[in-house]
N, C-alpha and C positions, 0 to 999 in steps of 0.2 A: 503493500500498500502505499503510497504516496501522498504529500500535501507540499500545494504550492505557495508559497506566500510572494506576494508584488509589496511593492513600497514605495512610498511618493504620493505627496499630497496632490498632486498633478493630475494622480490618476482618478482621484475619490471626486476630485471638481468637475472632472468632465477633459478638462485642458490638451492633456492625452490620454489614449485609449489605450490599452491593457491589451497590446496584441501577444507577447510575451506571453504569458501564461494559454493563451490558446494555443501556440506552434508547442511551446512544452509537453503539455499535457496530449497532442498529439503523435509526436513522435516516439515521447514515452510508453504509450498505448500500443504504435507499432513493435515495439520495444518488449512487450508483452510484462508492460507494468502499470498496475492501474492504478489511475487518481481518483483517490474518492472526495477530495475537497480542493474549492481554490480558492482565496482570501486576499482582501486586498485591506493595506493599512496606511494611514498619514504618518507622517514624520515627526513625531511622536515615541519618546522612544517607550515611555510606561503602557503607549497600545504593542508596539514592538515586541515590546519583552513578553506581554500574556500572549501573543498572536503567536509566538515560539515557544512558550508556555504547552499552549494549549494543543499547537499540532504534535510536537511531542510527544506530547501523550500516548496520543489517536494512531501514529505512522511510523515505520522505521525510517524511512526516507523522508525528510523534509529539504526540498530546492526553495531557496530565496531569491531575489531580483531585486534588483535595484539598492540606494542610498547608499554609493560608494563614490560616490565621485567628490571631489576635492574642497566643495563647498558647506557652509556651516550648518545648512540642511539635512546634508549626508550623513546620517549615523548609526548606519547599523555596524559599520566595524567596532565602533563604541557599544552597541546594542549587543551585542555578539560575546564581546569581551567581559559585559557583565555579566550575562547569561551563563556564559562556564568558565567566569571567575579567573578567566585569563587576562596577563600582562598582555605589554606589547614589546615589540620590537625592530628598533629599520632593519631591512633586509637589502642587502649588497644587491642581490642576483635582482629584487622586483625594481628598484633603483635603477642598474643597468639597463633593465627593459624597458622605463619610464624614458631614459635618455634614448635609447635607442628606437624609439616612434615620435619622438620629438624631432629628434635628430633629421630623421624620414619625414618629418613634414614640416621641416622648416619652422619650429616654434623655440619657443625661450625657454626655459626650465624657472620657475617661478617654486617661490616657499611651498603653495597652498600644494602642488603637484607633487613635489618631494614628499609631503608628506604621504601621499598612498603608499610611501614606500613602508612606511609603519604598519605590523603585519600582527597578528594574534600568537601568542606563546606557543598555545595549542592546540594551534590549527595547522593543515597540511595546507601549504600553498602551492597552486597552478596558476601555473605561470600564463598573462593574455596576451596571443600574441599578436592580438588587433585592435588594442587599450592597452590603458594607463592601471587600471583599476585591478589588480589579482582576482583571483578567485581563493575561496578558502573552502575546507572540507575537515570539519569537526566529526571525528567520532563518540559515540558514549552509550556505552552497556546497548553495543552490540546496533546501534541506530544511526546513522550516518547524516548530518547536518550541513548541506553545501548552498553557499553563498556565492551568486554570480551578480556581475552587474548587469547592468538595465536597461542599457544601449541594446537593441534589439540583437543587431546584427557581431555583435562582441556575446551575447548569451547565444547564441548558436554557437558560432564557433567554439564556446565552450563547451555546451553541450553535444556536441557533436563529437569531437576528437578528446576530448577530456572526461568528462563527467560519465554520459553514459558509458563507455567503454570500462570505470572504473565501476560501475553499480553493475554492469553485468558481471562481472567476476567476482563480486561480491558476497554479490546477492544472487540463488541459485531459484526460477522459475520454475516453478510447479504448476502454471495453470498459463494454459494457448490460449490469446484472443486472436479473434481471425470477424475480419466487418466484409458484409455483401451487400452492396450498395446497387441501387436503380432509381432511374428518375418517373414521376408517373406526372401525367396532365391529366385534363378535363374532370379530374373531384377538387372540390372543397376539401380542408383537412377534416371537418366531421364526416363527411361526408362517406371518405375512407375507411375513415377507422369503423365504422360502422359495416360499411360493404368487408373487412377485415375481420371483422372479430372471432369469428370462428374460426379462422386461420390461427388469430394470437392467443385463441383459446388453448388450441392443440398443439401449441409448437412446446417443445423442451424446456424443463427449467433453467437449463444453462443456457438458454438463446431469450435478448431481447431485442425489439422491433422499437424504431424511435424513428418519427416522426419531422421531419428537419424541412417545414414549409417555405417557400419564397411565392414571389406575386406571381401567381397564377401556373405554376409547377411545385409539386412536392419530392424530394425527396427521403426515401426510403431507406433507413441500414437495419442490416439485420447484423449482431451480435452475437459471437459465441464465445463461453470463458470456458474453455473446458481442460480437461487433464491429457488428452490425445489431440495431437494437432490433427491428426488422418479424421479424426470421429468430429473434430470443430469442423471441417473441410468439407469432407461428406454431407454432413447434417446442414451446412450453409447451400451445397450444393440443391438439395434433397426441396430446401425450403423458399429459392430461387426460384426452381421448377411450377413448385406450385402457385409462386405467385402471378408466374405467368398467366396460368391459367387461369388463373381469378380474374387476374387482370386486362386479359388477351391483348388490343391493340393500344393501352393506354399508358404501359413502359414505353419508354421511348430512346434510354440507354440502360445497361447494367454496369457501368463501371462510376466509381466514384470522381466525377468528372466533370465541369461546370459547363453547361451549355454552348458559352463563347468556343471553346476547347471543343467540341465536338462537333459540333457546325464546321468549326478548320479543319479537322482532324478530317470532316468528309469530302469537304471543298478540295484540297489536296491529294486524298488519295483518288479525287478523279476528275483530277485535271481543272477544274473550273478557279473563275472566280469571283466578288462580289461585291457589287458599292450600296450604298444609301443614300436614300433619297426623304431627310427627316425635313417635319413641320413643329411637331407639337412636342418631340423627345428633341430636339436641339442639339443635335450629334452625340447622344449619349448613346446610341447604336455604336456609331464611329469607334467610341470613344473604349467601350468593353470589346468588343473584334480585336481592335489594336491593343491592347493590353495581354493580349497573347504572343508568346515570342515567335516569333518565325510568321506573324498575320500579315506580314508584306506578300509571302507568296503567293494570295488568294487574295488580299485584301485590295480595293483599287483606290478608296477615295469616294467621297461624300459631297452631297450638296444638300449644306442645310436653307431648307426654303422656306422659314420662317415668314414673308412674307409675301404675300399675294404675287410681287410681283415680280420677284424672284422665281414661285414657279410657273407664271408664263414667260416670262424675260428668258429663264438660262433651262426649265424645262419641259417649254413649250405646252405646257396646262391650256385649253380654251378659258379663251376670259370669259365669252356667253354661259360654258361650264361650270366657271366658277360663279356667274353671276344668281344661272340660274339654279343651281344645287349646292352651291358655298362649299368653303374650301374643305369640310369637314363632311367628305360624300365619296363613295364610290368609284363614281365618275373622276374628281378630282386627282386623289390616291393611285386610280391605275392609269392615270394618265404620267404623273408623278413616279413610279416604276421606267414604266417605258423611256421617260425622257432621261431619267440613269441609267438608262442600259445604252440610250444611244451618247449621249455625253460622257460617261465615263466609259467603255467599251470594254464592259464587266459581262459574265455571263448568267449572272442573275443580280436582282435588283430588288432590298427593303424598301418601302416606301412607308410613312408614317403621317399621317394628321387626323387631330383631333383636338378636343378640349379639357387640356389640363388643369384648371382651374386657379386660384378659388372662383375666379369670376367666371364670365365670356361665354355662361351660358345660355341656351334661348329654347322655347315652347319645340319640342322634337327630339332636340338636342341639349340635352342638359349637360353640366360640369362631367366630366370622365368616361363622354363618346366618344370613341377613336374608331378610327376605320386602318386598317393596311393589310397592304397592297406587297406579295413579292409576284417578281415577274422573271420569267425565262424566256429565250429566244422564240419558244413554239407554245408556251403557255404561260397566261398569267390566274393570281387567286387572290381571290378580295374577304379580307372578314369583318364586322363591325361589333366593337366590344363593349361594355356597358361597367366600367372601373367605378372609385370609388369618389367621394367627393372631398380627396386629398393629394394634392401637385404632387408628391413629388410620390407616393406610391402609384399615382397616373401612370407615369416618364417610368417608372420600372416594372409594370405589368407589363405596358407598350413594350419595354425592348425583350422581357422574357417573352413575352409572344410573338414577336417579330421572329425570334432566333428560332423559336417552336416550329412556325408556320415555315420556316426556312429548311429546317432540320426535314420536318416531312416530304417537302419539295424533294431534295435531296434525295431523301431513302426510296420515293417514288417512281424514280427519274426510269 
């Protein structure tokens, strides 16, 4: 069992999002370690001490990130020394590492940074190759207590290269953890839960089913915690076959990869390209597609036609259709998609036009009304959606629905 503690006022007030614990939990799980709790505490030594004490009583492995910088609010090392009744000493090896990093970055050494070479007497000091704050490893009564920097790339390097190998060596894993994921479209979460009620009730006790909804799509994750690796794998394979039979054509993918990656893989494998003509999404589809490394191999570009003048002058949308049917219509969104095919020279084009909100609704076209079209060389499909009254949700739902429509077209070609 593992507990993760993240430290910093900036995490509690929302100034910085805690991505560290999410990444750590995932990689620990992949390596057979069960994370039973994650907590965040501010830069208060008494609160930190209490968090240390609570975690240590519950779990044999406690991993801490944050509060190791050179400034006065970074008090994790002092809290650790107080907790383990440890003095401190100046580490020449740590200081040399700090000097090396500063010289490489052309920084000047100062007294605050030099203080980071003061390390706990009772800890094993693990060299941080990517930053100035060292990692400390305490052992007590068979348990392990590890403190790492809060800077994400430093923590990831230490976890991958130092901490995980040491944990695997020290702790024998007698539980095998395996996951099987699939993406489901066409169901609300409550509807899907009802559909799968009998399936869930008949699952083996060592398997859990998690519903991970995103706007317009749900990720189902089966997790097996078994004493035998083969048993875990065979059980998940059997359950996945049952899911396919129950959900029929609503499973759009059977791997734990986001829809933008799945769409990109299909485009790449088929040697096809895609472009976008976006109105209500304002480039959000383009941003998501291009967030995938290697997307330049299949994504050509976008026309963000927010104004009707751009729809007419760049994409060639009929002015009379804009006047008669409005920008949020099948006629207009299909012309936008065809125009993107022509202007961008792509094999497929996605077009969106809608009322994201919170204002702009009209009789017959309330906020949340969206038209999406996907066009290929010989075929065009379009669909009308009715989403929510919340702008951010409408944009995200439109992005997901657009990529799902593209996936469907690519699979059916």
